[in-house]
N, CA, C, O and the ligand as a Tripos MOL2 file, in Angstrom:
@<TRIPOS>MOLECULE
protein
  301   299    76     0     0
PROTEIN
NO_CHARGES

@<TRIPOS>ATOM
      1 N        -138.1460 -166.6000  -94.9490 N.3       1 MET1
      2 CA       -139.3370 -165.8180  -94.6040 C.3       1 MET1
      3 C        -140.0670 -165.2900  -95.8740 C.2       1 MET1
      4 O        -139.4450 -164.8320  -96.8330 O.2       1 MET1
      5 N        -141.3590 -165.3790  -95.8240 N.am      2 SER2
      6 CA       -142.0600 -164.9340  -97.1070 C.3       2 SER2
      7 C        -142.6940 -163.5200  -96.9030 C.2       2 SER2
      8 O        -142.7720 -162.9720  -95.8040 O.2       2 SER2
      9 N        -143.1290 -163.0020  -98.0540 N.am      3 GLU3
     10 CA       -143.8540 -161.7040  -97.8930 C.3       3 GLU3
     11 C        -145.2190 -161.8460  -97.2560 C.2       3 GLU3
     12 O        -145.8040 -162.9280  -97.3130 O.2       3 GLU3
     13 N        -145.7300 -160.8350  -96.6730 N.am      4 PRO4
     14 CA       -147.0620 -160.9930  -96.1850 C.3       4 PRO4
     15 C        -148.1220 -161.2680  -97.2630 C.2       4 PRO4
     16 O        -147.8950 -161.0570  -98.4540 O.2       4 PRO4
     17 N        -149.2720 -161.7410  -96.8070 N.am      5 ASN5
     18 CA       -150.3370 -161.9260  -97.7510 C.3       5 ASN5
     19 C        -150.5810 -160.7690  -98.6620 C.2       5 ASN5
     20 O        -150.6370 -159.6440  -98.1660 O.2       5 ASN5
     21 N        -150.7390 -160.9460 -100.0110 N.am      6 ARG6
     22 CA       -150.8620 -159.9110 -101.0200 C.3       6 ARG6
     23 C        -152.2720 -159.4150 -100.9060 C.2       6 ARG6
     24 O        -152.5420 -158.3520 -101.4640 O.2       6 ARG6
     25 N        -153.1750 -160.0440 -100.2660 N.am      7 SER7
     26 CA       -154.6040 -159.4790 -100.1930 C.3       7 SER7
     27 C        -154.7660 -158.8590  -98.7720 C.2       7 SER7
     28 O        -155.7960 -159.0250  -98.1190 O.2       7 SER7
     29 N        -153.7470 -158.1680  -98.3410 N.am      8 LEU8
     30 CA       -153.8690 -157.4380  -96.9710 C.3       8 LEU8
     31 C        -155.0830 -156.5020  -97.0130 C.2       8 LEU8
     32 O        -155.3690 -155.8600  -98.0240 O.2       8 LEU8
     33 N        -155.7960 -156.4500  -95.8550 N.am      9 THR9
     34 CA       -156.8780 -155.5660  -95.5760 C.3       9 THR9
     35 C        -156.4490 -154.3400  -94.6900 C.2       9 THR9
     36 O        -155.8210 -154.5580  -93.6540 O.2       9 THR9
     37 N        -156.7560 -153.1130  -95.0490 N.am     10 CYS10
     38 CA       -156.4560 -151.9670  -94.2740 C.3      10 CYS10
     39 C        -157.0610 -152.1450  -92.9510 C.2      10 CYS10
     40 O        -158.2400 -152.4920  -92.8710 O.2      10 CYS10
     41 N        -156.2540 -151.9070  -91.7660 N.am     11 PRO11
     42 CA       -156.7210 -152.0130  -90.4430 C.3      11 PRO11
     43 C        -157.5900 -150.7640  -90.1390 C.2      11 PRO11
     44 O        -158.2540 -150.7670  -89.1030 O.2      11 PRO11
     45 N        -157.6250 -149.7550  -90.9300 N.am     12 ARG12
     46 CA       -158.3910 -148.5110  -90.5980 C.3      12 ARG12
     47 C        -159.6780 -148.4670  -91.2830 C.2      12 ARG12
     48 O        -160.6850 -148.0910  -90.6840 O.2      12 ARG12
     49 N        -159.7080 -148.8850  -92.6920 N.am     13 CYS13
     50 CA       -160.9470 -148.7080  -93.3230 C.3      13 CYS13
     51 C        -161.3550 -150.0300  -94.0530 C.2      13 CYS13
     52 O        -162.4010 -150.0520  -94.7020 O.2      13 CYS13
     53 N        -160.5970 -151.0710  -93.9650 N.am     14 SER14
     54 CA       -160.9000 -152.3100  -94.4140 C.3      14 SER14
     55 C        -160.8770 -152.5090  -95.9550 C.2      14 SER14
     56 O        -161.2970 -153.5380  -96.4830 O.2      14 SER14
     57 N        -160.3760 -151.4910  -96.6220 N.am     15 ALA15
     58 CA       -160.1640 -151.5610  -98.1700 C.3      15 ALA15
     59 C        -158.9030 -152.4700  -98.3700 C.2      15 ALA15
     60 O        -158.2110 -152.8600  -97.4300 O.2      15 ALA15
     61 N        -158.6690 -152.7720  -99.7040 N.am     16 GLY16
     62 CA       -157.4820 -153.4990 -100.0790 C.3      16 GLY16
     63 C        -156.2350 -152.6550 -100.0110 C.2      16 GLY16
     64 O        -156.2970 -151.4350 -100.1630 O.2      16 GLY16
     65 N        -155.1030 -153.2930  -99.7850 N.am     17 MET17
     66 CA       -153.7850 -152.6560  -99.6370 C.3      17 MET17
     67 C        -152.8930 -153.2550 -100.8360 C.2      17 MET17
     68 O        -152.9210 -154.4460 -101.1460 O.2      17 MET17
     69 N        -152.0910 -152.2790 -101.4770 N.am     18 GLU18
     70 CA       -151.1800 -152.7350 -102.4550 C.3      18 GLU18
     71 C        -149.7610 -152.7870 -101.9620 C.2      18 GLU18
     72 O        -149.3510 -151.9700 -101.1380 O.2      18 GLU18
     73 N        -149.0040 -153.7490 -102.4620 N.am     19 PRO19
     74 CA       -147.6460 -153.9020 -101.9270 C.3      19 PRO19
     75 C        -146.7100 -152.8350 -102.6750 C.2      19 PRO19
     76 O        -146.9230 -152.5090 -103.8430 O.2      19 PRO19
     77 N        -145.7720 -152.3740 -101.9900 N.am     20 GLY20
     78 CA       -144.7380 -151.4950 -102.5630 C.3      20 GLY20
     79 C        -143.5480 -151.3380 -101.6550 C.2      20 GLY20
     80 O        -143.2540 -152.2140 -100.8410 O.2      20 GLY20
     81 N        -142.8940 -150.2740 -101.7870 N.am     21 TYR21
     82 CA       -141.6520 -149.9730 -100.9620 C.3      21 TYR21
     83 C        -141.3250 -148.5000 -100.8600 C.2      21 TYR21
     84 O        -141.7000 -147.7190 -101.7340 O.2      21 TYR21
     85 N        -140.6560 -148.1250  -99.8450 N.am     22 ILE22
     86 CA       -140.2440 -146.7280  -99.7340 C.3      22 ILE22
     87 C        -138.7980 -146.6620 -100.0720 C.2      22 ILE22
     88 O        -138.0370 -147.5960  -99.8210 O.2      22 ILE22
     89 N        -138.4220 -145.5660 -100.6380 N.am     23 ILE23
     90 CA       -136.9570 -145.4920 -101.0050 C.3      23 ILE23
     91 C        -136.1960 -144.5040 -100.0780 C.2      23 ILE23
     92 O        -136.7770 -143.5670  -99.5300 O.2      23 ILE23
     93 N        -134.9710 -144.7370  -99.9380 N.am     24 ASP24
     94 CA       -134.0570 -143.8040  -99.2850 C.3      24 ASP24
     95 C        -133.2400 -143.2240 -100.3470 C.2      24 ASP24
     96 O        -132.5370 -143.9660 -101.0330 O.2      24 ASP24
     97 N        -133.2700 -141.9180 -100.5530 N.am     25 GLN25
     98 CA       -132.4340 -141.3020 -101.7380 C.3      25 GLN25
     99 C        -131.3500 -140.5370 -101.0520 C.2      25 GLN25
    100 O        -131.5780 -139.5680 -100.3270 O.2      25 GLN25
    101 N        -130.0540 -141.0540 -101.3330 N.am     26 GLY26
    102 CA       -128.8530 -140.2650 -100.8350 C.3      26 GLY26
    103 C        -128.2150 -139.5260 -102.0180 C.2      26 GLY26
    104 O        -128.8490 -139.1690 -103.0110 O.2      26 GLY26
    105 N        -126.8640 -139.3230 -101.8190 N.am     27 HIS27
    106 CA       -126.1560 -138.6140 -102.8410 C.3      27 HIS27
    107 C        -125.7780 -139.6150 -104.0420 C.2      27 HIS27
    108 O        -124.7660 -140.3150 -104.0730 O.2      27 HIS27
    109 N        -126.6930 -139.5560 -104.9400 N.am     28 GLY28
    110 CA       -126.3860 -140.3900 -106.1470 C.3      28 GLY28
    111 C        -126.8940 -141.9070 -105.8760 C.2      28 GLY28
    112 O        -126.6820 -142.7350 -106.7620 O.2      28 GLY28
    113 N        -127.4730 -142.2550 -104.8330 N.am     29 THR29
    114 CA       -127.9030 -143.5770 -104.5820 C.3      29 THR29
    115 C        -129.4040 -143.6870 -104.1540 C.2      29 THR29
    116 O        -129.9530 -142.7550 -103.5680 O.2      29 THR29
    117 N        -129.9860 -144.7310 -104.4300 N.am     30 ARG30
    118 CA       -131.3840 -144.9400 -103.9620 C.3      30 ARG30
    119 C        -131.3950 -146.3850 -103.3610 C.2      30 ARG30
    120 O        -130.9880 -147.3440 -104.0170 O.2      30 ARG30
    121 N        -131.8170 -146.4890 -102.2430 N.am     31 THR31
    122 CA       -131.9110 -147.8680 -101.5340 C.3      31 THR31
    123 C        -133.2950 -147.9910 -100.8940 C.2      31 THR31
    124 O        -134.0840 -147.0630 -100.7170 O.2      31 THR31
    125 N        -133.4660 -149.2490 -100.5820 N.am     32 VAL32
    126 CA       -134.6530 -149.6610  -99.7540 C.3      32 VAL32
    127 C        -134.3910 -149.6980  -98.3070 C.2      32 VAL32
    128 O        -133.4300 -150.3680  -97.9280 O.2      32 VAL32
    129 N        -135.1360 -149.0510  -97.4160 N.am     33 PRO33
    130 CA       -134.8310 -149.1800  -95.9770 C.3      33 PRO33
    131 C        -134.7650 -150.6110  -95.4680 C.2      33 PRO33
    132 O        -135.3960 -151.4880  -96.0580 O.2      33 PRO33
    133 N        -134.0670 -150.8680  -94.4550 N.am     34 LYS34
    134 CA       -133.8690 -152.2510  -94.0040 C.3      34 LYS34
    135 C        -134.0630 -152.2460  -92.4500 C.2      34 LYS34
    136 O        -133.6630 -151.2720  -91.8140 O.2      34 LYS34
    137 N        -134.6630 -153.2980  -91.8200 N.am     35 TRP35
    138 CA       -134.8920 -153.3420  -90.5150 C.3      35 TRP35
    139 C        -133.7100 -154.1520  -89.7920 C.2      35 TRP35
    140 O        -133.2830 -155.1910  -90.2960 O.2      35 TRP35
    141 N        -133.2200 -153.6610  -88.6420 N.am     36 VAL36
    142 CA       -132.1360 -154.2510  -87.9170 C.3      36 VAL36
    143 C        -132.6280 -154.3760  -86.4520 C.2      36 VAL36
    144 O        -133.2580 -153.4630  -85.9190 O.2      36 VAL36
    145 N        -132.3170 -155.5470  -85.8080 N.am     37 ALA37
    146 CA       -132.7710 -155.7720  -84.4660 C.3      37 ALA37
    147 C        -131.9670 -154.9920  -83.5080 C.2      37 ALA37
    148 O        -130.7990 -154.6990  -83.7640 O.2      37 ALA37
    149 N        -132.5610 -154.6420  -82.4000 N.am     38 GLY38
    150 CA       -131.7340 -153.9850  -81.2630 C.3      38 GLY38
    151 C        -131.6810 -152.4520  -81.4040 C.2      38 GLY38
    152 O        -132.4800 -151.8330  -82.1070 O.2      38 GLY38
    153 N        -130.7700 -151.9210  -80.7500 N.am     39 GLN39
    154 CA       -130.6360 -150.3790  -80.7050 C.3      39 GLN39
    155 C        -129.5010 -150.0600  -81.6280 C.2      39 GLN39
    156 O        -128.5410 -150.8160  -81.7750 O.2      39 GLN39
    157 N        -129.6490 -148.8580  -82.2760 N.am     40 PRO40
    158 CA       -128.5980 -148.4270  -83.2590 C.3      40 PRO40
    159 C        -127.3840 -147.9960  -82.6010 C.2      40 PRO40
    160 O        -127.4800 -147.2330  -81.6400 O.2      40 PRO40
    161 N        -126.1830 -148.4170  -83.0280 N.am     41 ARG41
    162 CA       -124.9130 -148.1220  -82.4830 C.3      41 ARG41
    163 C        -124.1990 -147.0890  -83.4280 C.2      41 ARG41
    164 O        -124.0180 -147.4690  -84.5850 O.2      41 ARG41
    165 N        -123.8130 -145.9590  -83.1180 N.am     42 THR42
    166 CA       -123.2390 -144.9900  -84.0290 C.3      42 THR42
    167 C        -121.8320 -145.2180  -84.2510 C.2      42 THR42
    168 O        -121.1100 -145.6920  -83.3740 O.2      42 THR42
    169 N        -121.3750 -144.8600  -85.5260 N.am     43 SER43
    170 CA       -120.1070 -144.9770  -85.9310 C.3      43 SER43
    171 C        -119.5790 -143.6880  -86.6050 C.2      43 SER43
    172 O        -120.2550 -143.1560  -87.4860 O.2      43 SER43
    173 N        -118.3410 -143.1500  -86.2020 N.am     44 ILE44
    174 CA       -117.9110 -141.9480  -86.7410 C.3      44 ILE44
    175 C        -117.5190 -142.0830  -88.1760 C.2      44 ILE44
    176 O        -117.4070 -141.0730  -88.8700 O.2      44 ILE44
    177 N        -117.2950 -143.3240  -88.6760 N.am     45 TRP45
    178 CA       -117.0250 -143.5810  -90.0610 C.3      45 TRP45
    179 C        -118.1460 -143.8110  -91.0200 C.2      45 TRP45
    180 O        -118.1720 -143.3190  -92.1480 O.2      45 TRP45
    181 N        -119.0610 -144.5750  -90.5240 N.am     46 THR46
    182 CA       -120.2160 -144.9280  -91.4620 C.3      46 THR46
    183 C        -121.5530 -144.4640  -90.9800 C.2      46 THR46
    184 O        -122.5620 -144.7380  -91.6300 O.2      46 THR46
    185 N        -121.6110 -143.7550  -89.8410 N.am     47 GLY47
    186 CA       -122.8640 -143.4260  -89.3250 C.3      47 GLY47
    187 C        -123.4840 -144.3730  -88.4040 C.2      47 GLY47
    188 O        -123.9490 -143.9840  -87.3330 O.2      47 GLY47
    189 N        -123.5150 -145.6460  -88.7790 N.am     48 LEU48
    190 CA       -124.0280 -146.6740  -87.9450 C.3      48 LEU48
    191 C        -123.1040 -147.9190  -88.0730 C.2      48 LEU48
    192 O        -122.5680 -148.2270  -89.1380 O.2      48 LEU48
    193 N        -122.9430 -148.6680  -86.8220 N.am     49 LYS49
    194 CA       -122.3000 -149.9700  -86.9060 C.3      49 LYS49
    195 C        -123.2360 -151.1330  -87.2600 C.2      49 LYS49
    196 O        -124.2000 -151.4180  -86.5500 O.2      49 LYS49
    197 N        -122.9380 -151.7560  -88.3180 N.am     50 LEU50
    198 CA       -123.8640 -152.7830  -88.8530 C.3      50 LEU50
    199 C        -123.1840 -154.0920  -88.9240 C.2      50 LEU50
    200 O        -123.8540 -155.0980  -89.1590 O.2      50 LEU50
    201 N        -121.9450 -154.1610  -88.7450 N.am     51 ARG51
    202 CA       -121.1590 -155.4930  -89.0200 C.3      51 ARG51
    203 C        -121.6920 -156.5700  -88.2040 C.2      51 ARG51
    204 O        -121.9190 -156.4380  -87.0010 O.2      51 ARG51
    205 N        -121.9140 -157.7700  -88.9440 N.am     52 GLY52
    206 CA       -122.4070 -158.9450  -88.1990 C.3      52 GLY52
    207 C        -123.9630 -158.8880  -87.8970 C.2      52 GLY52
    208 O        -124.4900 -159.8380  -87.3180 O.2      52 GLY52
    209 N        -124.6650 -157.8390  -88.2630 N.am     53 LEU53
    210 CA       -126.0560 -157.7610  -87.9810 C.3      53 LEU53
    211 C        -126.9020 -158.1000  -89.2540 C.2      53 LEU53
    212 O        -126.6130 -157.7070  -90.3850 O.2      53 LEU53
    213 N        -127.9170 -158.8290  -88.9530 N.am     54 ASP54
    214 CA       -128.8840 -159.1120  -90.1360 C.3      54 ASP54
    215 C        -129.6730 -157.9360  -90.3690 C.2      54 ASP54
    216 O        -130.1280 -157.2330  -89.4670 O.2      54 ASP54
    217 N        -129.8490 -157.7030  -91.8010 N.am     55 GLN55
    218 CA       -130.5320 -156.4870  -92.2670 C.3      55 GLN55
    219 C        -131.6430 -157.0620  -93.2190 C.2      55 GLN55
    220 O        -131.3630 -157.7290  -94.2150 O.2      55 GLN55
    221 N        -132.8860 -156.7620  -92.8450 N.am     56 ILE56
    222 CA       -134.0330 -157.1930  -93.4800 C.3      56 ILE56
    223 C        -134.7640 -156.0780  -94.2970 C.2      56 ILE56
    224 O        -135.1640 -155.0410  -93.7670 O.2      56 ILE56
    225 N        -134.9050 -156.3500  -95.5650 N.am     57 LYS57
    226 CA       -135.5440 -155.2130  -96.4160 C.3      57 LYS57
    227 C        -137.0450 -155.0110  -95.9790 C.2      57 LYS57
    228 O        -137.7470 -155.9850  -95.7080 O.2      57 LYS57
    229 N        -137.5110 -153.7280  -95.9190 N.am     58 VAL58
    230 CA       -138.7710 -153.4160  -95.5300 C.3      58 VAL58
    231 C        -139.7600 -153.2660  -96.6890 C.2      58 VAL58
    232 O        -139.5770 -152.4330  -97.5760 O.2      58 VAL58
    233 N        -140.8040 -154.0850  -96.6610 N.am     59 ALA59
    234 CA       -141.8900 -153.9210  -97.6310 C.3      59 ALA59
    235 C        -143.0570 -153.0250  -97.0300 C.2      59 ALA59
    236 O        -143.4550 -153.2080  -95.8790 O.2      59 ALA59
    237 N        -143.5390 -152.1330  -97.7900 N.am     60 THR60
    238 CA       -144.5360 -151.2240  -97.3010 C.3      60 THR60
    239 C        -145.8350 -151.3510  -98.1380 C.2      60 THR60
    240 O        -145.7830 -151.2910  -99.3670 O.2      60 THR60
    241 N        -146.9710 -151.5220  -97.4880 N.am     61 TYR61
    242 CA       -148.2200 -151.6690  -98.1020 C.3      61 TYR61
    243 C        -149.0520 -150.3730  -98.0040 C.2      61 TYR61
    244 O        -149.0790 -149.7000  -96.9740 O.2      61 TYR61
    245 N        -149.7070 -150.0670  -99.0890 N.am     62 ARG62
    246 CA       -150.5370 -148.8290  -99.1000 C.3      62 ARG62
    247 C        -151.9800 -149.0020  -99.3450 C.2      62 ARG62
    248 O        -152.3560 -149.6820 -100.2990 O.2      62 ARG62
    249 N        -152.8190 -148.4260  -98.5370 N.am     63 CYS63
    250 CA       -154.2590 -148.6840  -98.6690 C.3      63 CYS63
    251 C        -154.7440 -147.7890  -99.9030 C.2      63 CYS63
    252 O        -154.4390 -146.6150 -100.1080 O.2      63 CYS63
    253 N        -155.5710 -148.6110 -100.6790 N.am     64 ARG64
    254 CA       -156.0370 -147.8500 -101.9580 C.3      64 ARG64
    255 C        -157.1270 -146.8530 -101.6470 C.2      64 ARG64
    256 O        -157.4890 -146.0450 -102.5020 O.2      64 ARG64
    257 N        -157.6630 -146.8950 -100.4270 N.am     65 ARG65
    258 CA       -158.7990 -145.8980 -100.1250 C.3      65 ARG65
    259 C        -158.3040 -144.8180  -99.3350 C.2      65 ARG65
    260 O        -158.4580 -143.6800  -99.7800 O.2      65 ARG65
    261 N        -157.7000 -144.9910  -98.1700 N.am     66 CYS66
    262 CA       -157.2750 -143.9490  -97.2220 C.3      66 CYS66
    263 C        -155.7790 -143.6470  -97.1930 C.2      66 CYS66
    264 O        -155.3580 -142.7760  -96.4310 O.2      66 CYS66
    265 N        -154.9920 -144.3040  -97.9610 N.am     67 ASN67
    266 CA       -153.6010 -144.1050  -98.1430 C.3      67 ASN67
    267 C        -152.7720 -144.4660  -96.8950 C.2      67 ASN67
    268 O        -151.6370 -144.0020  -96.7940 O.2      67 ASN67
    269 N        -153.2640 -145.2460  -95.9670 N.am     68 TYR68
    270 CA       -152.6340 -145.6570  -94.8370 C.3      68 TYR68
    271 C        -151.4540 -146.6140  -95.2420 C.2      68 TYR68
    272 O        -151.6490 -147.4930  -96.0810 O.2      68 TYR68
    273 N        -150.2090 -146.4380  -94.6320 N.am     69 LEU69
    274 CA       -149.0650 -147.2260  -94.8800 C.3      69 LEU69
    275 C        -148.7990 -148.2000  -93.7670 C.2      69 LEU69
    276 O        -148.8540 -147.8250  -92.5960 O.2      69 LEU69
    277 N        -148.5000 -149.4980  -94.1100 N.am     70 GLU70
    278 CA       -148.1400 -150.5070  -93.1360 C.3      70 GLU70
    279 C        -146.8850 -151.2630  -93.5980 C.2      70 GLU70
    280 O        -146.8210 -151.7560  -94.7250 O.2      70 GLU70
    281 N        -145.9360 -151.3390  -92.7430 N.am     71 SER71
    282 CA       -144.5980 -151.8780  -93.2440 C.3      71 SER71
    283 C        -144.3230 -153.2660  -92.5850 C.2      71 SER71
    284 O        -144.7830 -153.5930  -91.4910 O.2      71 SER71
    285 N        -143.5860 -153.9850  -93.3050 N.am     72 TYR72
    286 CA       -143.2750 -155.4000  -92.8950 C.3      72 TYR72
    287 C        -141.7440 -155.6050  -93.1320 C.2      72 TYR72
    288 O        -141.2660 -155.2300  -94.2030 O.2      72 TYR72
    289 N        -141.0030 -156.1490  -92.2360 N.am     73 ALA73
    290 CA       -139.6470 -156.6210  -92.5840 C.3      73 ALA73
    291 C        -139.7600 -158.0500  -93.1420 C.2      73 ALA73
    292 O        -139.8170 -159.0500  -92.4270 O.2      73 ALA73
    293 N        -139.7850 -158.0520  -94.4440 N.am     74 ALA74
    294 CA       -140.2780 -159.2800  -95.2120 C.3      74 ALA74
    295 C        -139.1730 -160.2670  -95.3880 C.2      74 ALA74
    296 O        -139.4780 -161.3920  -95.7830 O.2      74 ALA74
    297 N        -137.9200 -159.9780  -95.1390 N.am     75 GLY75
    298 CA       -136.8100 -160.9170  -95.3980 C.3      75 GLY75
    299 C        -136.6290 -161.2120  -96.8510 C.2      75 GLY75
    300 O        -135.7410 -161.9800  -97.2190 O.2      75 GLY75
    301 ZN       -157.4800 -147.5890  -95.5860 Zn       76 ZN76
@<TRIPOS>BOND
     1     1     2 1
     2     2     3 1
     3     3     4 2
     4     3     5 am
     5     5     6 1
     6     6     7 1
     7     7     8 2
     8     7     9 am
     9     9    10 1
    10    10    11 1
    11    11    12 2
    12    11    13 am
    13    13    14 1
    14    14    15 1
    15    15    16 2
    16    15    17 am
    17    17    18 1
    18    18    19 1
    19    19    20 2
    20    19    21 am
    21    21    22 1
    22    22    23 1
    23    23    24 2
    24    23    25 am
    25    25    26 1
    26    26    27 1
    27    27    28 2
    28    27    29 am
    29    29    30 1
    30    30    31 1
    31    31    32 2
    32    31    33 am
    33    33    34 1
    34    34    35 1
    35    35    36 2
    36    35    37 am
    37    37    38 1
    38    38    39 1
    39    39    40 2
    40    39    41 am
    41    41    42 1
    42    42    43 1
    43    43    44 2
    44    43    45 am
    45    45    46 1
    46    46    47 1
    47    47    48 2
    48    47    49 am
    49    49    50 1
    50    50    51 1
    51    51    52 2
    52    51    53 am
    53    53    54 1
    54    54    55 1
    55    55    56 2
    56    55    57 am
    57    57    58 1
    58    58    59 1
    59    59    60 2
    60    59    61 am
    61    61    62 1
    62    62    63 1
    63    63    64 2
    64    63    65 am
    65    65    66 1
    66    66    67 1
    67    67    68 2
    68    67    69 am
    69    69    70 1
    70    70    71 1
    71    71    72 2
    72    71    73 am
    73    73    74 1
    74    74    75 1
    75    75    76 2
    76    75    77 am
    77    77    78 1
    78    78    79 1
    79    79    80 2
    80    79    81 am
    81    81    82 1
    82    82    83 1
    83    83    84 2
    84    83    85 am
    85    85    86 1
    86    86    87 1
    87    87    88 2
    88    87    89 am
    89    89    90 1
    90    90    91 1
    91    91    92 2
    92    91    93 am
    93    93    94 1
    94    94    95 1
    95    95    96 2
    96    95    97 am
    97    97    98 1
    98    98    99 1
    99    99   100 2
   100    99   101 am
   101   101   102 1
   102   102   103 1
   103   103   104 2
   104   103   105 am
   105   105   106 1
   106   106   107 1
   107   107   108 2
   108   107   109 am
   109   109   110 1
   110   110   111 1
   111   111   112 2
   112   111   113 am
   113   113   114 1
   114   114   115 1
   115   115   116 2
   116   115   117 am
   117   117   118 1
   118   118   119 1
   119   119   120 2
   120   119   121 am
   121   121   122 1
   122   122   123 1
   123   123   124 2
   124   123   125 am
   125   125   126 1
   126   126   127 1
   127   127   128 2
   128   127   129 am
   129   129   130 1
   130   130   131 1
   131   131   132 2
   132   131   133 am
   133   133   134 1
   134   134   135 1
   135   135   136 2
   136   135   137 am
   137   137   138 1
   138   138   139 1
   139   139   140 2
   140   139   141 am
   141   141   142 1
   142   142   143 1
   143   143   144 2
   144   143   145 am
   145   145   146 1
   146   146   147 1
   147   147   148 2
   148   147   149 am
   149   149   150 1
   150   150   151 1
   151   151   152 2
   152   151   153 am
   153   153   154 1
   154   154   155 1
   155   155   156 2
   156   155   157 am
   157   157   158 1
   158   158   159 1
   159   159   160 2
   160   159   161 am
   161   161   162 1
   162   162   163 1
   163   163   164 2
   164   163   165 am
   165   165   166 1
   166   166   167 1
   167   167   168 2
   168   167   169 am
   169   169   170 1
   170   170   171 1
   171   171   172 2
   172   171   173 am
   173   173   174 1
   174   174   175 1
   175   175   176 2
   176   175   177 am
   177   177   178 1
   178   178   179 1
   179   179   180 2
   180   179   181 am
   181   181   182 1
   182   182   183 1
   183   183   184 2
   184   183   185 am
   185   185   186 1
   186   186   187 1
   187   187   188 2
   188   187   189 am
   189   189   190 1
   190   190   191 1
   191   191   192 2
   192   191   193 am
   193   193   194 1
   194   194   195 1
   195   195   196 2
   196   195   197 am
   197   197   198 1
   198   198   199 1
   199   199   200 2
   200   199   201 am
   201   201   202 1
   202   202   203 1
   203   203   204 2
   204   203   205 am
   205   205   206 1
   206   206   207 1
   207   207   208 2
   208   207   209 am
   209   209   210 1
   210   210   211 1
   211   211   212 2
   212   211   213 am
   213   213   214 1
   214   214   215 1
   215   215   216 2
   216   215   217 am
   217   217   218 1
   218   218   219 1
   219   219   220 2
   220   219   221 am
   221   221   222 1
   222   222   223 1
   223   223   224 2
   224   223   225 am
   225   225   226 1
   226   226   227 1
   227   227   228 2
   228   227   229 am
   229   229   230 1
   230   230   231 1
   231   231   232 2
   232   231   233 am
   233   233   234 1
   234   234   235 1
   235   235   236 2
   236   235   237 am
   237   237   238 1
   238   238   239 1
   239   239   240 2
   240   239   241 am
   241   241   242 1
   242   242   243 1
   243   243   244 2
   244   243   245 am
   245   245   246 1
   246   246   247 1
   247   247   248 2
   248   247   249 am
   249   249   250 1
   250   250   251 1
   251   251   252 2
   252   251   253 am
   253   253   254 1
   254   254   255 1
   255   255   256 2
   256   255   257 am
   257   257   258 1
   258   258   259 1
   259   259   260 2
   260   259   261 am
   261   261   262 1
   262   262   263 1
   263   263   264 2
   264   263   265 am
   265   265   266 1
   266   266   267 1
   267   267   268 2
   268   267   269 am
   269   269   270 1
   270   270   271 1
   271   271   272 2
   272   271   273 am
   273   273   274 1
   274   274   275 1
   275   275   276 2
   276   275   277 am
   277   277   278 1
   278   278   279 1
   279   279   280 2
   280   279   281 am
   281   281   282 1
   282   282   283 1
   283   283   284 2
   284   283   285 am
   285   285   286 1
   286   286   287 1
   287   287   288 2
   288   287   289 am
   289   289   290 1
   290   290   291 1
   291   291   292 2
   292   291   293 am
   293   293   294 1
   294   294   295 1
   295   295   296 2
   296   295   297 am
   297   297   298 1
   298   298   299 1
   299   299   300 2
@<TRIPOS>SUBSTRUCTURE
     1 MET1         2 RESIDUE 1 A MET
     2 SER2         6 RESIDUE 1 A SER
     3 GLU3        10 RESIDUE 1 A GLU
     4 PRO4        14 RESIDUE 1 A PRO
     5 ASN5        18 RESIDUE 1 A ASN
     6 ARG6        22 RESIDUE 1 A ARG
     7 SER7        26 RESIDUE 1 A SER
     8 LEU8        30 RESIDUE 1 A LEU
     9 THR9        34 RESIDUE 1 A THR
    10 CYS10       38 RESIDUE 1 A CYS
    11 PRO11       42 RESIDUE 1 A PRO
    12 ARG12       46 RESIDUE 1 A ARG
    13 CYS13       50 RESIDUE 1 A CYS
    14 SER14       54 RESIDUE 1 A SER
    15 ALA15       58 RESIDUE 1 A ALA
    16 GLY16       62 RESIDUE 1 A GLY
    17 MET17       66 RESIDUE 1 A MET
    18 GLU18       70 RESIDUE 1 A GLU
    19 PRO19       74 RESIDUE 1 A PRO
    20 GLY20       78 RESIDUE 1 A GLY
    21 TYR21       82 RESIDUE 1 A TYR
    22 ILE22       86 RESIDUE 1 A ILE
    23 ILE23       90 RESIDUE 1 A ILE
    24 ASP24       94 RESIDUE 1 A ASP
    25 GLN25       98 RESIDUE 1 A GLN
    26 GLY26      102 RESIDUE 1 A GLY
    27 HIS27      106 RESIDUE 1 A HIS
    28 GLY28      110 RESIDUE 1 A GLY
    29 THR29      114 RESIDUE 1 A THR
    30 ARG30      118 RESIDUE 1 A ARG
    31 THR31      122 RESIDUE 1 A THR
    32 VAL32      126 RESIDUE 1 A VAL
    33 PRO33      130 RESIDUE 1 A PRO
    34 LYS34      134 RESIDUE 1 A LYS
    35 TRP35      138 RESIDUE 1 A TRP
    36 VAL36      142 RESIDUE 1 A VAL
    37 ALA37      146 RESIDUE 1 A ALA
    38 GLY38      150 RESIDUE 1 A GLY
    39 GLN39      154 RESIDUE 1 A GLN
    40 PRO40      158 RESIDUE 1 A PRO
    41 ARG41      162 RESIDUE 1 A ARG
    42 THR42      166 RESIDUE 1 A THR
    43 SER43      170 RESIDUE 1 A SER
    44 ILE44      174 RESIDUE 1 A ILE
    45 TRP45      178 RESIDUE 1 A TRP
    46 THR46      182 RESIDUE 1 A THR
    47 GLY47      186 RESIDUE 1 A GLY
    48 LEU48      190 RESIDUE 1 A LEU
    49 LYS49      194 RESIDUE 1 A LYS
    50 LEU50      198 RESIDUE 1 A LEU
    51 ARG51      202 RESIDUE 1 A ARG
    52 GLY52      206 RESIDUE 1 A GLY
    53 LEU53      210 RESIDUE 1 A LEU
    54 ASP54      214 RESIDUE 1 A ASP
    55 GLN55      218 RESIDUE 1 A GLN
    56 ILE56      222 RESIDUE 1 A ILE
    57 LYS57      226 RESIDUE 1 A LYS
    58 VAL58      230 RESIDUE 1 A VAL
    59 ALA59      234 RESIDUE 1 A ALA
    60 THR60      238 RESIDUE 1 A THR
    61 TYR61      242 RESIDUE 1 A TYR
    62 ARG62      246 RESIDUE 1 A ARG
    63 CYS63      250 RESIDUE 1 A CYS
    64 ARG64      254 RESIDUE 1 A ARG
    65 ARG65      258 RESIDUE 1 A ARG
    66 CYS66      262 RESIDUE 1 A CYS
    67 ASN67      266 RESIDUE 1 A ASN
    68 TYR68      270 RESIDUE 1 A TYR
    69 LEU69      274 RESIDUE 1 A LEU
    70 GLU70      278 RESIDUE 1 A GLU
    71 SER71      282 RESIDUE 1 A SER
    72 TYR72      286 RESIDUE 1 A TYR
    73 ALA73      290 RESIDUE 1 A ALA
    74 ALA74      294 RESIDUE 1 A ALA
    75 GLY75      298 RESIDUE 1 A GLY
    76 ZN76       301 GROUP 0 **** ****
């Protein structure tokens, strides 16, 4: 799977959007959020059960004019 078109247009104001990403900052770690299909299943050990599930990194585009954010599970 490829990233969305780099010349994305903002759906709110039609200005250009720039690619980027949002970080999750934990205790001494920084990660990029990921998309997982289905409903979350909790685990008392790790918080969430993710074994065997595909995890797709999330790319987030930001509008240069109105600051609107739009996210894509870009693979
Ligand atoms: Zn905009």
